[in-house]
PATORDO-888169 format. One record per atom (N, C-alpha, C, O): residue in three letters; x, y, z. Coordinates in steps of 0.05 Angstrom, whole numbers, plus 5000, padded with zeros to 4 digits. Each point is the difference from the previous one (the first is absolute). Layout:
<sites>
ALAXYZ ...
</sites>
This chain:
<sites>
UNK501649765000 UNK498450245000 UNK501750255000 UNK502449995003 UNK496350244994 UNK501450254999 UNK500750095028 UNK498649935020 UNK503550234982 UNK500950115025 UNK499750304999 UNK501050134982 UNK497649995038 UNK499650285001 UNK502550135014 UNK500549945023 UNK500850234962 UNK502450135010 UNK499750305000 UNK499250114979 UNK501350015044 UNK499950295001 UNK502650124988 UNK502149885000 UNK497650374990 UNK502350144989 UNK500250275014 UNK497950145002 UNK504549935008 UNK500250255015 UNK502650144993 UNK502149884997 UNK497750395002 UNK502350174996 UNK500150195024 UNK498050145006 UNK504349865008 UNK500250175023 UNK501350274993 UNK501550024980 UNK497850195035 UNK501350264996 UNK501450085026 UNK500149855019 UNK501050394980 UNK501550105024 UNK498250035024 UNK500949965023 UNK496650114973 UNK498250055023 UNK497649825000 UNK498250045017 UNK501649774965 UNK497749834999 UNK500949724992 UNK501549964982 UNK497449845033 UNK500649724994 UNK498349904977 UNK500549784989 UNK497450375004 UNK498349924978 UNK499650244981 UNK497750094995 UNK504650014995 UNK499850224981 UNK498349914975 UNK498550164989 UNK501849595004 UNK498449884978 UNK499549715008 UNK501949855006 UNK495550074993 UNK499449735010 UNK497849874983 UNK498050134993 UNK502549624999 UNK498049854985 UNK499349755017 UNK501749845007 UNK495850145000 UNK499049775017 UNK499249774981 UNK498150024985 UNK503449775017 UNK499749784981 UNK497249875002 UNK498949914980 UNK500150065044 UNK497449865004 UNK497750154988 UNK498249874989 UNK501850405012 UNK497750154991 UNK500550164975 UNK498250124988 UNK504449895003 UNK500850164976 UNK499650295005 UNK499850164981 UNK500249935044 UNK499750285006 UNK502750135002 UNK502049885008 UNK498150384984 UNK502550155000 UNK499850235020 UNK498050145001 UNK504049895016 UNK500150215019 UNK502550164998 UNK502249904995 UNK497650365010 UNK502250185002 UNK499950135028 UNK498250155006 UNK503849785010 UNK500050105028 UNK498249855018 UNK499450095022 UNK499649674970 UNK498249855016 UNK500649704996 UNK500649914978 UNK499249945044 UNK500749725000 UNK497649814995 UNK500449774994 UNK497250345009 UNK497649834997 UNK497950164984 UNK498050085012 UNK502549964962 UNK498150174984 UNK497249885001 UNK499649764997 UNK498450425007 UNK497249915002 UNK498550044974 UNK497749944998 UNK503750174982 UNK498850034973 UNK502049904980 UNK502349945007 UNK496950054968 UNK501849904979 UNK502550174998 UNK502149904994 UNK497650365012 UNK502350185001 UNK499650205022 UNK498150155000 UNK503749855020 UNK499750175023 UNK502650155005 UNK502249885000 UNK497650385005 UNK502350175006 UNK499550125028 UNK497950115005 UNK504149875012 UNK499850125027 UNK502550165005 UNK502349904998 UNK497350355010 UNK502350185005 UNK499050235017 UNK497750075000 UNK504250055014 UNK499450255015 UNK500750244984 UNK499650235009 UNK501549744967 UNK500750224983 UNK497550144990 UNK497949884998 UNK502350384996 UNK497850154990 UNK499149914972 UNK497749974994 UNK504349984989 UNK499449914972 UNK500549704998 UNK502349915005 UNK495749944988 UNK500249714998 UNK500949914972 UNK501949854997 UNK496650254983 UNK500649934972 UNK500150254984 UNK498450185003 UNK503649834979 UNK500250234981 UNK500249894972 UNK501749834994 UNK496550274988 UNK500149934972 UNK500950254985 UNK498750205001 UNK503649784985 UNK501150234987 UNK500149954970 UNK501749844991 UNK496550294995 UNK500049964971 UNK498050204987 UNK498650145014 UNK501449864960 UNK498250194986 UNK497149925005 UNK498350185001 UNK501149575002 UNK497249915005 UNK499749915029 UNK498350105014 UNK503349704994 UNK499949915028 UNK497349875007 UNK499050055022 UNK499849804960 UNK497349895004 UNK500149765018 UNK501949845000 UNK496150135017 UNK499549755015 UNK497349904990 UNK498050135002 UNK502049634987 UNK497649894987 UNK498749795019 UNK501149795004 UNK496550285006 UNK498549815017 UNK497849884983 UNK498550144986 UNK501249605015 UNK498049864983 UNK498349815017 UNK500749935023 UNK497149994965 UNK498249805012 UNK499050085027 UNK500249855020 UNK498650394982 UNK498750085024 UNK501850065024 UNK499149975023 UNK503350114972 UNK501950065022 UNK499250255014 UNK498950184989 UNK501749835038 UNK499450235016 UNK502650125011 UNK502049865002 UNK497950405003 UNK502150135014 UNK498950075028 UNK498150165001 UNK503149745020 UNK498950035027 UNK502150135018 UNK502349905001 UNK496950315013 UNK501750135019 UNK499049935028 UNK497750085007 UNK503849785009 UNK499149905026 UNK501850145022 UNK501949885010 UNK497350364996 UNK501550145021 UNK498150225012 UNK498250094987 UNK502449985038 UNK498550225012 UNK501150264991 UNK502450024992 UNK496050195008 UNK500950264991 UNK499750044970 UNK498649864987 UNK502850345004 UNK499850084972 UNK501749834981 UNK502249915008 UNK496850054968 UNK501449864979 UNK500350194977 UNK498150144993 UNK504349874995 UNK500650194979 UNK500649874974 UNK501549804999 UNK497350304980 UNK500849934972 UNK501050264989 UNK498550194996 UNK504149824997 UNK501350264995 UNK501150004971 UNK501449824992 UNK498050404994 UNK501550074975 UNK502150195009 UNK499550245002 UNK502949665003 UNK502150155015 UNK501250234984 UNK501050205011 UNK499149774962 UNK501150214984 UNK498450265002 UNK497549985002 UNK503750254996 UNK498650255002 UNK497850034979 UNK498050145004 UNK502449744973 UNK498050014978 UNK498449744998 UNK498649964981 UNK501749875039 UNK498649745000 UNK497050025003 UNK499050185014 UNK499549654973 UNK497149995001 UNK499149715003 UNK501449824992 UNK496250145020 UNK499049745005 UNK497649954982 UNK498350184996 UNK501449574994 UNK497749924984 UNK499049735009 UNK501649825006 UNK495850154995 UNK498749745004 UNK498649934975 UNK498450154989 UNK502249615000 UNK498849914975 UNK498449755003 UNK500649835017 UNK497450144967 UNK498549754998 UNK499349954970 UNK500450184983 UNK498749585011 UNK499349934973 UNK502350034981 UNK499750094977 UNK502749825031 UNK502350034983 UNK501650255009 UNK500950025022 UNK499450174959 UNK501650245005 UNK498350255003 UNK500950224994 UNK496649745014 UNK498250235003 UNK500350135028 UNK499449875020 UNK501550384980 UNK500350145025 UNK497350085011 UNK498550144987 UNK500949785038 UNK497550065013 UNK500350225021 UNK498250165003 UNK504149855010 UNK500550225020 UNK502850094997 UNK501949844997 UNK498550425003 UNK502650134996 UNK500550205022 UNK498250175006 UNK504149835005 UNK500950205020 UNK502550134990 UNK502049874996 UNK497850394999 UNK502450144988 UNK501850095023 UNK499549965023 UNK502850164969 UNK502050075020 UNK499350235017 UNK501450065019 UNK496350084976 UNK499150215018 UNK497849905019 UNK499150155017 UNK500249594981 UNK498049895018 UNK497250004988 UNK498149905014 UNK501550204962 UNK497350004988 UNK499349714991 UNK501649864989 UNK495950075017 UNK499049734994 UNK498050014977 UNK498150165001 UNK502449674979 UNK498149994978 UNK498949724997 UNK501449805001 UNK495950184996 UNK498749744994 UNK498850044972 UNK498350174996 UNK502649664986 UNK499150034972 UNK501650204985 UNK499350064976 UNK502750065036 UNK501750204987 UNK502849985011 UNK500349965024 UNK501750074959 UNK502850015009 UNK501150285001 UNK502450045003 UNK495850164995 UNK500950285003 UNK498050155017 UNK498650184989 UNK501249765037 UNK498050135017 UNK500650305003 UNK502350085003 UNK495650084995 UNK500350295002 UNK499450105028 UNK500650245006 UNK498449595011 UNK499450085028 UNK501049775018 UNK501049804991 UNK498950255036 UNK500949805018 UNK498649734997 UNK501249795004 UNK496250214988 UNK498649764994 UNK498450054974 UNK498250175000 UNK502349684980 UNK498950044973 UNK498949744989 UNK501649814996 UNK495850175000 UNK498849764989 UNK499050074972 UNK498650204995 UNK502149634985 UNK499350044973 UNK498749754988 UNK501049785004 UNK496750254983 UNK498649784988 UNK499350084971 UNK499450234994 UNK500749584988 UNK499350054972 UNK498149784990 UNK500849824985 UNK496750185025 UNK498149804993 UNK497250134999 UNK499350155018 UNK499249784962 UNK497350124997 UNK498149895021 UNK500149775007 UNK498250415003 UNK497949925019 UNK501149875025 UNK498749835012 UNK503650264997 UNK501249905024 UNK500850235018 UNK500750224991 UNK499249745036 UNK500950195019 UNK503049965004 UNK501049774999 UNK500550455005 UNK502949975005 UNK500649905028 UNK502149885004 UNK496150175015 UNK500549915027 UNK497449945014 UNK497950114994 UNK502249715026 UNK497749935016 UNK500949965029 UNK501749845006 UNK497050325011 UNK500749995029 UNK497549905015 UNK497950124997 UNK502449675019 UNK497749895013 UNK500749925029 UNK502249895005 UNK496050165013 UNK500349915028 UNK497649825006 UNK497750095000 UNK502849655004 UNK497849815004 UNK498850005028 UNK498049865004 UNK503250295014 UNK499050005027 UNK497350165002 UNK499750204986 UNK498449705029 UNK497450125002 UNK500250295012 UNK498250164994 UNK503949905021 UNK500450275011 UNK502450134987 UNK501150205011 UNK499849704966 UNK502450114988 UNK499550254984 UNK497850064991 UNK504350095005 UNK500050244983 UNK501449954974 UNK501449804998 UNK498250384983 UNK501049954973 UNK502850124995 UNK502049865000 UNK498150404996 UNK502450144992 UNK500250265016 UNK498150165001 UNK504349895010 UNK500550255014 UNK502250154986 UNK502249894996 UNK497350364997 UNK502050174986 UNK500550245018 UNK498150135009 UNK504549934995 UNK500650235018 UNK502050184986 UNK501949914987 UNK497750355016 UNK501950214992 UNK500450195023 UNK498050085013 UNK504450014991 UNK500650195022 UNK500650274988 UNK502250115005 UNK495950004981 UNK500450264987 UNK498950225018 UNK497650025004 UNK504250145007 UNK499150215019 UNK498750244986 UNK498650155013 UNK501949884961 UNK498850234986 UNK497349944987 UNK498750184990 UNK500549575011 UNK497349924990 UNK499750044970 UNK497750014990 UNK504550024995 UNK499750064971 UNK500949764983 UNK499850014975 UNK501149775037 UNK500749764985 UNK497749814999 UNK497950055012 UNK502549724974 UNK497849814996 UNK500449765018 UNK502249895003 UNK495650025009 UNK499949745014 UNK499449784980 UNK501149785001 UNK497150284980 UNK499249804980 UNK499650154973 UNK498850225000 UNK502249664978 UNK499850134974 UNK499449784980 UNK501749844994 UNK495950164995 UNK499249804980 UNK499850124973 UNK498750214996 UNK502549664984 UNK500050104973 UNK498949794980 UNK500149765005 UNK498850344973 UNK499449844977 UNK501950104977 UNK499650224990 UNK502449625003 UNK502150104983 UNK501650215016 UNK501249935021 UNK498850314970 UNK501350225015 UNK498050205010 UNK500850225009 UNK496649724990 UNK497950185009 UNK499149935028 UNK499249775005 UNK501050425013 UNK499149955028 UNK497049975001 UNK498550174989 UNK500549625025 UNK497249955003 UNK499050035028 UNK497850095005 UNK503949825014 UNK499250015028 UNK502550045017 UNK502049874997 UNK497850325022 UNK502450055017 UNK499150115027 UNK497850115004 UNK504049855015 UNK499650095028 UNK502450165008 UNK502249894999 UNK497450365008 UNK502250175009 UNK500549955030 UNK498349905014 UNK504150174994 UNK500849955028 UNK498250155020 UNK499749915023 UNK499250314968 UNK498250155018 UNK497249895002 UNK498450105016 UNK501049694969 UNK497449875001 UNK498150074977 UNK497949884998 UNK502950314985 UNK498350064977 UNK500149784979 UNK502249894994 UNK495550044994 UNK499849794981 UNK499250124973 UNK498250174998 UNK503349764981 UNK499450094973 UNK499249784981 UNK501349795000 UNK496650254985 UNK499249814979 UNK500250164974 UNK498550194995 UNK503249724987 UNK500750154976 UNK501050285007 UNK499850194983 UNK501349855040 UNK501050265009 UNK502649955016 UNK499949875021 UNK502350254969 UNK502549955014 UNK500650205022 UNK501849955016 UNK496750264986 UNK500450205022 UNK497350055014 UNK498950224998 UNK500149585017 UNK497450045013 UNK500050225021 UNK501950025016 UNK496150154983 UNK499850225019 UNK497949955022 UNK499550185015 UNK499449584986 UNK498149935021 UNK500449715007 UNK501649864987 UNK497050055034 UNK500249725008 UNK499349814977 UNK501049784998 UNK497150314984 UNK499549854976 UNK499750204977 UNK498250175001 UNK503649814979 UNK500050184978 UNK499849834974 UNK501849854994 UNK496050184992 UNK499449834976 UNK500050184976 UNK498550204999 UNK503049724980 UNK499950144974 UNK498349824982 UNK501149824987 UNK496450245011 UNK498249834983 UNK497349975014 UNK499550115021 UNK498749754966 UNK497349965011 UNK500049795023 UNK501849835001 UNK496350215017 UNK499749815022 UNK497249894999 UNK498050144997 UNK501849595005 UNK497449875002 UNK499749865026 UNK501749835007 UNK496350235008 UNK499649885027 UNK497349855000 UNK498050124992 UNK502049635015 UNK497749845001 UNK499649885028 UNK502049965014 UNK495549984993 UNK499549885026 UNK497650125013 UNK498950204991 UNK500349685031 UNK497650105015 UNK500550295010 UNK498350174996 UNK504049885016 UNK500850275008 UNK502250084980 UNK502449995007 UNK496850104970 UNK502050054979 UNK502150215008 UNK502349964995 UNK496950255018 UNK501850205009 UNK499150105028 UNK497850125002 UNK503849835018 UNK499350085027 UNK502050215010 UNK502449945002 UNK496650305003 UNK501750215011 UNK499550035030 UNK497850065008 UNK504249895007 UNK499750005030 UNK502250185011 UNK502149905008 UNK497450364992 UNK502050195009 UNK499350085029 UNK497950115005 UNK503949845013 UNK499450055029 UNK501950205012 UNK499950055024 UNK501850084960 UNK501850205011 UNK499550274986 UNK498850014979 UNK502150205033 UNK499750274989 UNK497550135011 UNK498449885015 UNK501250374978 UNK497850165011 UNK497349884991 UNK499649974976 UNK498749975043 UNK497349914995 UNK499949744983 UNK498049934988 UNK504349945011 UNK500249754985 UNK499050034971 UNK498549834990 UNK502250394997 UNK499150054973 UNK501649824980 UNK502349955004 UNK496349964976 UNK501249844978 UNK499550154974 UNK497850094995 UNK504349944989 UNK499850164976 UNK500549834975 UNK501749815001 UNK496950254978 UNK500649894974 UNK500750244983 UNK498250174994 UNK504349864998 UNK500950244986 UNK499749964969 UNK500649784990 UNK498650424997 UNK499850004971 UNK502750054988 UNK501750125013 UNK498849804962 UNK502550064986 UNK500350304995 UNK498250165007 UNK504049914980 UNK500650294996 UNK498050144983 UNK499850245001 UNK498849614981 UNK498050144983 UNK497350035014 UNK498150094987 UNK501749835039 UNK497650045016 UNK497649864988 UNK497750085004 UNK502849704982 UNK497849844989 UNK500049735014 UNK502049865001 UNK495650075011 UNK499749745013 UNK497549874989 UNK497950125001 UNK502349644990 UNK497749864988 UNK499349765016 UNK501749845008 UNK495750124997 UNK498949765013 UNK498149874981 UNK498250134990 UNK502149615006 UNK498349864982 UNK498449775014 UNK498549864988 
</sites>
């Protein structure tokens, strides 16, 4: 029968600088009892370095990359111009992080800190959902002390359709809303109480409907 023989290379500071376990065919570097097909154990900061124009590591057949440690885990593009890409479906880039920290999904040239791009008919570019019965959806915050910047800005093409200024004014087809709701266009209101005016502040709780500059007001 066959005889399982271990193979070992010693170094100046390690008795198992390179080790092949004959019984299991496992290979260890810096370890005498490798628990995986290939195991590296060291106290050095850098374990493996691949130096080349491509430097690819090819994982196949459902392989996983698992980090088993407490605290933070880093994947670093160490060069000053280095960028990170995650690909699926072959060489299709799905997420891109450039050297300034901008993250792109569906784009490799993000123009903001988080940029999502989709190019598909009748599809939404993003979907945010909270399945909890008491959950909230999306929270957006801006710390603009002058109240002149935007909390939310929605466009169709390059035309602004809906926006919220930091001071609380909302504009529909209006980029500089002068009231809590400023609409450039017709308004249609439907319902049992189509329009309810409930003004409780000011002298005698008066409520006003102001006519436009031509002093013409029409009721139909």
